[in-house]
C-alpha positions in Angstrom: 61.3 -41.6 -24.0 63.8 -40.4 -21.1 63.7 -41.7 -17.2 62.4 -39.3 -14.9 61.4 -40.5 -11.6 62.5 -43.9 -12.2 65.8 -44.0 -12.6 66.7 -45.9 -9.1 64.7 -48.9 -9.8 66.5 -49.4 -13.2 69.9 -48.7 -12.0 69.2 -51.4 -9.7 68.2 -54.0 -12.4 71.4 -52.6 -14.3 73.5 -53.3 -11.5 72.1 -56.5 -10.9 72.2 -57.5 -14.4 75.9 -56.1 -14.3 76.6 -58.2 -11.4 75.6 -61.4 -13.2 77.5 -60.3 -16.3 80.6 -60.1 -14.4 80.0 -63.2 -13.0 79.5 -64.7 -15.8 82.5 -62.9 -17.5 84.7 -63.9 -14.5 83.9 -67.6 -14.7 84.5 -67.4 -18.2 87.9 -65.9 -17.9 88.8 -68.5 -15.1 87.6 -71.0 -17.1 90.1 -70.2 -20.1 92.9 -69.1 -17.8 93.1 -72.4 -16.1 94.1 -74.6 -18.7 94.3 -77.4 -16.5 91.0 -77.6 -15.9 89.4 -77.4 -19.6 87.2 -80.0 -19.4 85.3 -78.7 -16.3 85.6 -75.1 -17.4 83.9 -76.1 -20.7 81.3 -78.0 -19.1 81.0 -74.8 -17.0 80.6 -72.5 -19.8 78.3 -74.5 -21.1 76.2 -73.9 -18.3 76.7 -70.5 -17.9 75.6 -70.1 -22.0 72.6 -71.9 -20.8 72.7 -69.3 -17.9 72.6 -67.0 -20.5 70.1 -68.3 -22.7 67.6 -68.5 -19.8 68.2 -65.4 -18.5 65.5 -62.3 -18.6 68.4 -60.5 -20.0 69.1 -60.2 -23.6 73.0 -59.5 -24.0 73.7 -57.5 -27.7 77.7 -56.2 -28.1 78.1 -53.5 -30.4 81.6 -53.6 -32.1 83.2 -50.4 -33.1 82.4 -50.8 -36.8 78.4 -50.6 -36.4 78.1 -54.7 -36.2 76.1 -56.5 -33.3 76.5 -59.8 -31.8 73.3 -60.9 -30.2 71.1 -63.9 -29.5 68.6 -65.5 -31.9 65.9 -65.2 -29.9 66.7 -61.0 -28.8 65.5 -60.9 -32.8 62.0 -62.3 -31.2 61.9 -60.1 -28.7 61.7 -57.2 -31.3 59.5 -58.8 -33.7 62.6 -59.2 -36.4 62.0 -61.9 -38.9 65.7 -62.1 -39.3 68.7 -61.3 -36.8 70.2 -58.0 -37.2 74.1 -57.9 -38.9 74.0 -54.1 -37.1 72.6 -51.4 -34.9 71.0 -49.9 -37.1 68.7 -52.8 -38.7 67.2 -52.7 -34.9 64.7 -50.1 -36.2 62.7 -48.6 -39.2 60.5 -51.7 -39.7 56.6 -51.6 -39.7 55.0 -53.2 -36.4 58.6 -54.6 -35.6 62.2 -53.1 -34.0 62.9 -50.1 -31.9 61.0 -47.0 -32.8 63.5 -44.7 -35.0 63.4 -42.4 -32.3 64.3 -44.6 -29.6 66.9 -45.7 -32.0 68.5 -43.0 -33.2 69.1 -41.9 -28.9 70.4 -45.6 -28.5 72.7 -45.2 -31.6 73.9 -42.1 -29.8 74.4 -43.4 -26.4 76.3 -45.9 -27.7 78.7 -43.8 -29.9 79.3 -41.9 -26.4 80.0 -44.6 -24.1 82.1 -46.4 -26.7 84.1 -43.6 -26.9 84.3 -42.4 -23.3 83.3 -45.7 -21.5 80.8 -44.2 -19.7 77.5 -46.4 -19.2 74.0 -45.6 -19.6 70.4 -46.9 -18.8 67.7 -46.1 -21.7 64.3 -47.1 -22.0 63.1 -48.2 -25.5 59.7 -48.8 -26.8 58.9 -51.3 -29.4 57.2 -50.1 -32.7 53.6 -51.9 -33.1 53.4 -53.2 -29.5 52.9 -52.1 -25.9 56.3 -54.0 -24.6 59.2 -51.5 -23.4 62.4 -52.8 -23.0 65.0 -51.1 -20.9 68.5 -51.2 -22.3 71.9 -51.2 -19.8 75.3 -50.0 -21.8 78.5 -50.2 -20.6 82.0 -50.6 -22.5 82.9 -54.5 -22.7 85.8 -56.2 -21.7 89.0 -55.1 -23.7 90.0 -58.6 -23.3 87.2 -59.9 -24.8 86.2 -57.5 -27.1 89.7 -55.0 -27.7 88.6 -52.7 -30.4 86.6 -50.7 -27.9 83.1 -52.5 -28.4 79.8 -51.7 -25.9 78.1 -54.3 -24.2 74.0 -53.6 -24.1 71.8 -55.7 -21.8 68.5 -55.4 -22.7 65.6 -56.0 -20.2 61.5 -57.0 -20.8 60.8 -53.8 -18.4 57.0 -54.0 -19.7 55.2 -54.9 -16.5 58.1 -52.8 -14.5 57.4 -49.8 -16.6 54.0 -49.9 -16.1 54.3 -50.2 -12.6 56.3 -47.6 -12.2 54.1 -45.2 -14.5 51.4 -46.2 -12.7 53.0 -45.2 -9.6 54.4 -41.8 -10.7 51.0 -41.4 -12.0 49.6 -42.0 -8.3 52.4 -40.2 -7.1 51.6 -37.4 -9.3 47.8 -37.2 -8.3 48.8 -37.4 -4.4 51.1 -34.8 -5.0 48.7 -32.6 -6.4 46.0 -33.5 -4.1 48.4 -32.7 -1.4 49.1 -28.9 -2.6 45.5 -28.5 -3.6 44.7 -29.8 -0.2 47.5 -27.7 1.6 46.2 -24.5 -0.8 42.7 -25.0 0.4 43.6 -25.5 3.7 45.9 -22.1 3.5 43.0 -20.2 1.6 40.2 -21.5 4.1 38.8 -18.3 5.8 38.3 -20.4 9.3 41.6 -20.6 11.2 43.1 -24.2 11.1 46.1 -26.0 12.1 48.0 -29.1 13.0 49.5 -30.3 16.2 52.3 -33.4 16.1 52.2 -36.0 18.5 54.0 -33.9 21.4 51.0 -31.0 21.0 52.8 -28.5 19.9 51.8 -26.6 17.1 53.1 -27.8 13.7 51.3 -25.9 10.7 48.6 -22.9 10.7 46.8 -21.3 7.8 46.9 -17.9 6.8 43.2 -17.1 8.8 44.7 -18.4 11.7 47.9 -15.8 11.6 45.4 -13.5 10.8 43.2 -14.1 13.6 46.2 -13.7 16.0 47.7 -11.0 14.6 51.1 -12.6 13.7 53.3 -12.1 10.6 53.6 -15.7 9.1 53.0 -19.1 10.3 56.6 -19.6 10.8 56.6 -17.0 13.8 53.3 -18.6 15.3 54.9 -22.2 15.1 58.0 -20.9 16.5 56.4 -18.9 19.1 53.1 -21.1 19.7 51.0 -18.4 19.6 47.8 -20.1 20.6 44.2 -18.7 19.1 42.4 -20.1 21.9 42.4 -18.9 25.8 42.4 -21.7 28.4 39.1 -22.7 29.3 38.5 -23.8 33.0 42.5 -24.2 33.7 42.8 -26.1 30.4 44.8 -24.9 27.5 44.2 -25.6 23.7 46.6 -28.2 23.7 44.7 -30.1 26.7 41.7 -30.4 24.7 44.1 -31.5 22.0 45.6 -34.4 23.9 42.0 -35.7 25.1 41.3 -35.9 21.9 44.1 -37.9 20.7 43.9 -39.9 23.8 40.1 -40.9 23.3 41.0 -40.9 19.6 37.7 -39.4 19.2 36.5 -35.7 17.5 36.2 -33.2 20.4 33.7 -30.3 19.6 33.1 -27.1 22.1 32.2 -23.8 22.0 34.7 -21.1 23.0 35.1 -17.0 23.2 37.7 -16.2 21.3 39.7 -12.6 20.2 39.7 -12.5 16.0 41.1 -9.4 14.4 40.5 -7.8 18.0 36.8 -8.5 18.2 35.1 -10.8 20.7 33.8 -13.6 19.0 32.1 -17.0 19.6 33.8 -20.0 18.0 33.0 -23.5 17.3 36.3 -25.7 17.8 36.9 -28.9 16.2 40.0 -30.7 17.5 40.5 -34.1 15.4 42.8 -37.1 16.2 44.6 -38.2 12.9 46.5 -40.9 15.1 50.8 -40.9 14.8 50.2 -38.0 12.9 48.9 -35.8 15.7 45.6 -33.6 16.0 44.3 -31.5 13.4 41.7 -28.7 14.6 39.8 -25.7 13.0 37.6 -23.1 14.3 34.1 -22.0 12.8 33.4 -18.5 13.6 29.6 -19.0 14.9 29.0 -15.2 16.3 26.7 -14.3 13.7 25.0 -17.4 14.0 24.3 -17.3 17.4 23.3 -13.8 16.9 20.9 -14.4 14.0 19.2 -17.6 16.0 18.9 -14.2 19.0 17.3 -12.3 15.9 15.3 -14.9 15.1 14.2 -16.0 18.4 13.3 -12.2 19.4 11.4 -11.8 15.6 9.7 -15.0 16.4 8.2 -13.7 19.4 7.9 -10.1 18.0 5.7 -12.0 15.1 3.6 -13.9 17.5 3.2 -10.5 19.8 1.8 -9.2 16.4 -0.1 -11.5 15.5 -1.7 -11.9 18.9 -2.8 -8.2 18.1 -4.1 -9.6 15.1 -8.2 -9.8 14.3 -7.7 -12.7 12.3 -7.2 -16.4 13.8 -3.5 -17.9 13.2 -2.6 -21.4 14.1 0.9 -23.2 12.9 1.3 -26.9 12.8 4.9 -28.6 12.5 6.1 -31.5 10.3 4.2 -33.9 12.7 1.0 -32.2 12.4 0.7 -31.2 16.1 -0.1 -27.7 16.9 3.2 -25.5 17.6 1.5 -21.8 17.8 -1.9 -20.2 18.2 -3.0 -16.8 18.8 -5.4 -15.2 21.1 -7.9 -14.8 18.1 -7.6 -18.1 16.9 -8.4 -19.6 20.5 -11.2 -16.8 21.1 -12.9 -17.9 17.9 -13.0 -21.3 18.1 -13.6 -21.1 22.0 -10.2 -23.1 23.0 -9.1 -23.2 26.7 -5.6 -22.3 27.2 -5.0 -25.7 29.1 -6.3 -27.7 26.3 -4.1 -26.2 23.8 -1.2 -26.5 26.0 -0.9 -30.0 25.2 -0.2 -29.4 21.7 -3.0 -31.7 20.2 -2.5 -32.7 16.4 -4.2 -31.3 13.5 -7.1 -33.9 13.5 -7.9 -33.5 16.9 -8.1 -30.0 16.6 -10.6 -30.2 13.7 -12.7 -32.5 16.2 -12.5 -30.0 19.0 -13.6 -27.2 16.2 -16.6 -29.6 15.4 -17.6 -29.9 19.3 -17.6 -26.5 19.6 -20.2 -25.9 16.8 -17.4 -24.3 14.7 -17.1 -25.9 11.3 -19.3 -26.1 8.6 -21.9 -29.0 8.3 -20.4 -31.5 6.2 -22.2 -35.1 5.3 -19.2 -37.4 5.8 -17.1 -35.8 8.5 -14.3 -38.3 8.3 -13.7 -37.8 4.5 -14.0 -33.9 4.5 -11.1 -34.1 7.7 -8.8 -36.3 5.4 -9.2 -34.2 2.7 -7.9 -31.5 4.7 -4.6 -33.2 6.3 -3.5 -32.9 2.6 -2.9 -29.8 2.9 0.2 -30.1 4.5 1.5 -32.2 1.3 -0.2 -29.4 -1.0 2.6 -27.4 -3.1 0.5 -24.3 -3.6 -1.5 -22.4 -0.5 -5.1 -23.5 -0.4 -8.8 -21.1 0.0 -12.2 -21.8 1.6 -14.8 -20.2 3.0 -16.9 -21.6 5.8 -20.0 -20.9 6.8 -20.8 -21.9 10.2 -24.0 -23.2 12.1 -24.1 -19.7 14.0 -23.8 -17.5 10.7 -20.2 -16.7 11.1 -18.1 -16.3 7.6 -14.9 -17.3 7.7 -12.0 -17.0 5.1 -9.4 -19.9 5.7 -6.3 -19.6 4.2 -3.8 -23.2 4.9 -0.2 -22.3 3.4 2.1 -25.5 3.6 6.0 -24.3 5.0 8.7 -25.5 3.9 9.7 -27.7 7.1 6.5 -30.1 6.3 4.3 -27.8 8.5 1.2 -25.8 8.0 0.1 -22.0 8.5 -3.6 -21.7 8.6 -5.2 -18.1 8.6 -9.0 -17.9 9.9 -10.7 -14.5 8.9 -13.8 -13.7 10.5 -15.5 -12.3 7.1 -19.2 -12.1 8.6 -19.2 -8.3 8.6 -17.6 -8.3 5.1 -20.6 -10.3 4.1 -23.3 -8.3 5.5 -22.0 -5.2 4.1 -21.6 -6.7 0.6 -25.1 -8.1 1.3 -25.6 -4.1 2.2 -23.8 -3.2 -0.6 -25.9 -5.4 -2.8 -28.8 -3.9 -1.4 -27.8 -0.3 -1.3 -27.1 -0.8 -4.8 -30.8 -2.0 -5.9 -31.9 0.9 -4.3 -30.0 3.2 -6.2 -30.8 1.8 -9.1 -34.1 2.0 -8.3 -33.9 5.6 -7.1 -32.0 6.5 -10.4 -35.0 5.1 -12.2 -37.7 6.8 -10.5 -35.9 10.4 -10.6 -37.5 13.0 -12.4 -33.9 13.8 -14.1 -31.7 11.8 -16.8 -28.8 10.7 -14.6 -25.5 9.5 -16.2 -22.2 8.4 -14.6 -18.8 8.9 -17.1 -15.8 7.4 -15.9 -12.9 9.3 -15.8 -11.5 7.8 -19.2 -14.8 8.6 -20.7 -16.5 5.6 -20.6 -20.6 5.5 -19.8 -20.8 3.5 -16.3 -24.1 4.3 -14.9 -27.5 5.5 -16.4 -30.5 5.5 -15.6 -34.4 4.6 -17.6 -35.0 8.1 -18.4 -31.8 8.5 -19.6 -32.1 5.8 -22.3 -35.7 7.1 -22.9 -34.5 10.8 -23.2 -31.8 9.9 -25.8 -33.5 6.8 -27.3 -30.9 4.1 -26.5 -31.4 0.5 -26.7 -30.1 -2.0 -24.1 -27.8 -3.2 -26.5 -25.9 0.3 -26.9 -25.5 0.9 -23.5 -24.6 -2.2 -21.8 -21.2 -2.0 -24.0 -20.5 1.1 -21.9 -19.7 3.3 -24.9 -16.6 5.9 -24.7 -18.0 9.1 -24.8 -16.8 10.3 -28.4 -18.5 7.1 -29.6 -22.0 7.9 -27.7 -21.7 11.5 -28.5 -22.7 10.6 -32.7 -26.0 8.5 -31.1 -27.2 11.4 -29.2 -26.6 14.3 -31.9 -29.7 14.1 -34.3 -31.9 14.1 -31.3 -30.7 17.8 -30.9 -32.5 20.8 -33.0 -29.2 21.7 -33.6 -26.9 18.7 -34.1 -23.6 20.6 -33.9 -23.8 21.4 -30.6 -23.6 17.7 -29.3 -19.8 18.6 -29.0 -20.6 21.1 -26.3 -21.9 18.6 -24.2 -19.2 16.4 -24.9 -16.9 19.3 -23.9 -18.8 20.1 -20.7 -18.0 16.7 -19.8 -14.3 16.2 -20.6 -13.6 19.9 -18.9 -15.2 19.0 -15.4 -13.8 15.5 -15.8 -10.2 17.0 -15.9 -10.6 20.7 -13.9 -13.0 18.7 -11.3 -15.6 22.0 -11.3 -18.9 21.8 -11.9 -20.1 22.9 -15.2 -24.2 24.3 -16.5 -25.7 24.6 -20.0 -29.0 24.1 -21.8 -29.7 21.4 -24.5 -32.8 22.4 -26.9 -34.3 19.1 -28.3 -35.5 18.9 -31.9 -39.4 18.5 -30.8 -38.9 21.6 -28.9 -38.2 20.2 -25.2 -35.7 22.2 -22.9 -33.1 20.5 -20.6 -31.3 22.0 -18.1 -27.8 20.3 -17.8 -24.9 19.9 -15.2 -21.6 18.3 -14.9 -20.9 17.3 -11.7 -17.1 15.9 -10.3 -17.5 13.1 -8.3 -15.2 12.0 -5.7 -14.0 8.9 -7.2 -12.9 10.7 -10.2 -15.9 10.4 -12.3 -18.4 12.5 -13.7 -22.2 13.1 -13.1 -24.5 13.8 -16.0 -27.8 15.4 -15.1 -30.6 16.6 -17.9 -33.5 18.4 -15.8 -36.8 18.6 -18.3 -37.3 22.4 -17.8 -40.1 22.8 -20.4 -43.2 22.9 -18.2 -41.4 24.6 -15.7 -40.2 27.5 -18.2 -44.5 27.7 -19.2 -45.3 27.6 -15.8 -42.5 30.9 -15.3 -43.7 32.5 -18.3 -47.4 32.2 -17.1 -46.3 33.6 -13.7 -45.3 36.7 -15.3 -47.9 37.2 -16.9 -49.7 36.9 -13.7 -47.4 38.9 -12.0 -47.7 41.9 -14.7 -51.1 41.4 -14.4 -51.4 41.9 -10.7 -49.1 44.8 -11.0 -51.3 46.6 -13.6 -54.8 46.0 -11.0 -52.3 47.4 -8.2 -51.5 50.7 -10.3 -55.4 51.0 -11.2 -56.3 50.3 -7.6 -54.2 53.1 -6.7 -55.6 55.2 -9.1 -58.8 54.2 -8.1 -58.8 55.0 -4.4 -56.8 58.4 -5.5 -59.3 59.3 -7.5 -62.2 57.7 -5.3 -60.9 60.0 -2.5 -60.9 62.9 -4.4 -64.6 62.5 -6.1 -65.8 62.0 -2.1 -63.6 65.1 -1.0 -65.9 67.2 -3.2 -69.1 66.5 -2.0 -68.1 65.9 1.6 -67.3 69.2 1.6 -70.0 70.7 0.5 -71.9 68.8 2.9 -69.6 70.2 5.9 -70.1 73.7 4.9 -73.6 73.3 4.3 -74.1 71.6 7.6 -71.6 74.6 9.3 -74.7 77.2 7.5 -77.5 75.2 8.6 -76.2 75.4 12.3 -75.3 79.1 12.1 -78.9 79.7 11.3 -78.4 81.2 7.6 -81.4 79.4 6.7 -82.8 80.3 9.9 -83.3 78.9 13.6 -83.4 75.7 14.1 -85.1 73.5 16.9 -83.1 71.3 19.4 -83.9 68.5 17.4 -82.6 69.8 14.1 -79.3 71.4 15.6 -78.6 67.7 17.0 -78.9 66.2 13.8 -77.0 69.2 12.1 -74.5 68.2 14.6 -74.1 64.8 13.9 -73.6 65.6 10.0 -70.5 67.7 10.9 -69.3 65.0 13.1 -69.7 62.4 10.5 -68.4 64.5 8.3 -65.0 65.2 9.7 -64.6 61.5 10.4 -65.1 60.6 6.6 -62.9 63.3 6.0 -60.1 62.2 8.0 -60.7 58.5 7.0 -60.4 60.0 3.5 -57.0 61.6 4.5 -56.1 58.2 5.9 -57.0 56.3 2.8 -54.9 59.3 0.6 -51.8 58.9 2.6 -51.8 55.1 3.1 -51.8 55.1 -0.7 -48.9 57.6 -1.1 -47.3 55.3 1.2 -47.6 52.3 -0.8 -46.1 54.1 -3.1 -43.0 55.4 -1.7 -44.2 59.0 -2.2 -45.3 60.6 1.1 -43.3 63.6 1.7 -41.5 64.7 5.0 -41.4 67.6 6.4 -38.1 67.7 9.0 -37.9 70.3 11.7 -36.7 70.7 15.2 -39.8 70.0 17.3 -39.9 70.3 21.0 -41.3 66.8 22.3 -43.1 67.9 25.6 -45.3 70.5 23.6 -45.9 68.0 20.7 -46.9 65.5 23.4 -49.5 68.3 24.8 -50.5 69.4 21.3 -51.9 65.5 20.7 -53.2 64.9 24.2 -55.5 68.1 23.9 -56.7 67.4 20.4 -58.3 63.7 21.7 -59.2 64.6 25.2 -62.6 65.6 24.1 -63.1 62.1 22.6 -61.7 60.3 25.3 -64.2 62.1 27.6 -67.2 60.9 24.8 -66.2 57.7 25.2 -66.0 57.8 29.2 -62.2 56.9 28.8 -59.9 58.1 31.0 -56.6 59.3 29.1 -52.9 59.8 31.4 -50.5 61.7 29.9 -46.8 61.4 31.2 -44.0 63.4 29.5 -42.3 64.5 32.3 -39.5 62.6 30.8 -39.5 63.9 27.2 -37.6 67.2 27.4 -35.5 68.8 24.9 -36.1 68.3 20.9 -35.8 66.3 18.1 -35.5 66.3 14.2 -38.9 64.9 13.3 -41.9 65.5 10.6 -44.7 66.6 13.7 -47.6 66.8 11.4 -47.4 63.2 10.2 -45.7 62.1 13.8 -49.3 63.3 15.4 -51.2 61.4 12.7 -49.4 58.5 13.7 -49.7 59.2 17.5 -53.5 60.0 16.7 -54.1 56.7 14.7 -53.1 54.6 17.8 -54.7 56.7 20.6 -57.9 56.5 18.3 -58.1 52.9 18.1 -57.1 52.6 22.2 -60.1 54.9 22.7 -62.5 54.1 20.3 -62.1 50.3 21.0 -62.4 50.7 24.4 -65.2 50.0 27.2 -66.6 52.6 29.0 -64.6 53.3 32.3 -61.4 52.3 31.2 -57.9 53.4 31.3 -55.3 54.7 28.4 -51.6 55.8 29.1 -50.3 58.1 26.8 -46.3 58.2 28.0 -43.3 59.6 25.9 -39.7 59.1 27.6 -36.0 59.0 26.2 -34.2 55.6 26.3 -30.9 56.6 25.8 -31.1 58.5 22.5 -34.3 56.5 21.8 -37.6 58.8 22.0 -40.3 56.5 22.8 -44.0 57.0 22.6 -46.4 54.3 24.4 -50.0 54.1 24.2 -51.5 51.3 26.5 -54.8 50.5 27.6 -56.5 48.1 29.7 -58.9 46.8 27.3 -60.3 43.4 25.5 -56.5 43.3 23.8 -56.6 41.7 20.2 -57.2 38.1 19.4 -54.1 37.7 17.3 -50.8 39.8 17.0 -49.7 39.0 13.2 -52.9 40.5 12.0 -51.8 44.5 13.3 -48.6 43.8 10.6 -50.7 42.4 7.6 -52.7 44.3 4.9 -55.6 46.0 5.9 -57.8 43.5 4.0 -56.6 41.0 6.2 -57.4 43.0 9.9 -60.7 42.6 11.4 -62.2 45.3 13.7 -64.0 44.5 16.9 -67.5 45.9 17.9 -70.6 46.9 16.1 -69.4 49.8 14.0 -69.3 49.5 10.6 -66.6 51.7 9.9 -64.4 49.8 12.7 -63.1 48.0 10.1 -61.3 50.6 7.8 -60.4 52.6 10.6 -59.0 50.0 12.4 -57.5 48.3 9.3 -55.9 51.7 7.8 -54.6 53.5 11.3 -52.4 50.9 12.6 -50.7 50.0 9.0 -50.5 54.1 8.4 -49.0 54.6 11.9 -46.2 51.7 11.5 -45.1 53.1 7.8 -45.0 56.9 9.0 -42.8 55.8 12.4 -40.7 53.6 9.8 -40.3 56.5 7.3 -38.8 58.1 9.9 -36.3 55.2 10.8 -38.3 54.1 14.2 -39.9 51.1 15.4 -43.0 50.4 15.4 -43.9 47.4 18.4 -47.2 45.8 19.4 -47.8 43.7 22.0 -51.5 42.2 23.2 -53.1 39.5 24.3 -56.5 38.8 24.5 -58.2 40.3 27.7 -55.1 41.4 29.1 -54.9 45.0 27.1 -52.7 46.4 24.2 -49.2 48.1 24.4 -47.7 50.0 21.4 -44.4 51.2 21.5 -43.3 53.5 18.8 -39.4 54.0 18.9 -38.1 57.2 17.1 -34.0 57.3 16.9 -32.0 60.9 17.5 -30.6 61.9 14.1 
């Protein structure tokens, strides 16, 4: 064991012991030299020997040959059973003597002292014991030991060494702590400094140096570079002196420039008594900015909460209302003046109850106490309140970390009403689906059956147990296949549904059941991604359709027979009618002899009736041709004025006989036009016939021809009784009723106007009839120039 850090105390002890030894030796030397005082010296020697016996040091003389002279109590000090004769015998024992390592070093030091005369001090340990010795060695006096012996003084330094070791350990720990503290201060991210009692800078850390832009701390200290600017005429040193004077830590917020940027600093001046004043500066610019942002965010949040439809109230840790948005005030009928008093949570609930804004409860105090537990809950609480006025509120109570409570009140009245309406709509939909004539099912995007109606289940004979499981399409198709006439065609239905679901396009198909029923199938994509599957039983419809086809075929055959019948009957009537007309003409000509006046009158009546009947037969034949689409037209350039004059001339006699005044105007009808003169004359003649024949005596008929741009109009107008229904003129002849007592009027009236209309339209023209009962009739036949 070597002496480190403890050499000075041991040296002092050695010097003390040496002085003690020197004093004893001197005393012995004086006693021996003064033979005259032998008795006195003998007594003094005894006292010195006794003094050595009781001294805390043990003298041991090591002679040149290695033998030693030591007191007996030295052996007891080392725990030896008997005194040692040589230095080497002081160790090598179990639980006694010196440790071999210390003994070897001691022998080396002794030999060196004997050789060079240099002293030494060495700590020693005793085997098996916690005691420690300190040996101080020097060369022995040559007068007493002339052969170069070494004088060793052994001191029991157990307690001293322990104290020294403890002090050394404390010193090491303090040095280590100081080094760590110094390193921590140097590495601290905040500027730190120390001022001497004279308030001059003594030490600054690296953050300080960086903040002021200096090279190192020595430069800062030598030049006295201050981090903080003077404030209100006081320098940073003045503030530090004030803290030292009052022995009170001072704190302030100042502005300073750090690394070229203006920042807010929280500065601390910490008095250290006689050591001076320590200081540090914490950058609080980010904290101030954050507080500002939090304040702005809080204000923005409150503005946002005021715009929300839900009511929001916040209570602090003391259960006091700290914020309430406008919807909350409106929802619970609170006044701003009352809320400004910052009521507690219990008072708020009481006022809600007074305003009728709480659910009716049997024990309100207990109910209120339970709600106060929301402040201490670890998880949010959600409740639904049904208020006496029918309002539905969803209440969410969220504990906040500072011990407060945030409450959100959402008016769910409309949602509840919508939910109720939705339930009603679902029931209505179910009832509607179940009463449709179509079998309906809805398949979701994953192919699972989600909705169906009663007819769907009945059509496919599916049970509730099968449907309630909402089977997938691949599970449902095998259950449906057995009902088809060809079970293998069930794959077509499945493919229709899949294609509609993926391609979002409507599909149609048919399905024939084994019992002969035929269904029209349609798959329709729905907006929500599902697919609507419909089945309409077409069996009865197809039967009705076939019956209609058969009836239409029968009607077409009957119409053809009617046409043939009219044609045949017309030709059959024409032959005897020609004979009647011919014989009447012969009788009138006197071939059979002269006839009397009355007979001639009868013959004239026969001729007129035959002409009228012939005209009607021609009309029937022409109408039959028109209906068959076989009316021939011979177009040629016709002088319009000449055509009008010709038609008027043929009808003048008839008008005179009926006592009707017929006026003809064709001054604006000059020029020619391509048309069938015979057919146009027939059409206009039919219209004039109706106007003259069904007109009262003394009436007037106007026959007008005019050009309207490139359209030639023939107008026939009368002031007769009119027609009681305009639409009858555009119907078939069997639906037109003639006026008057003439039994032939119905036929004439019924076929004349429709025939005229067909002739005009066959020329690409238009036939317009305007009539009011008692106001007369006007017919306009317009022919465009081609």
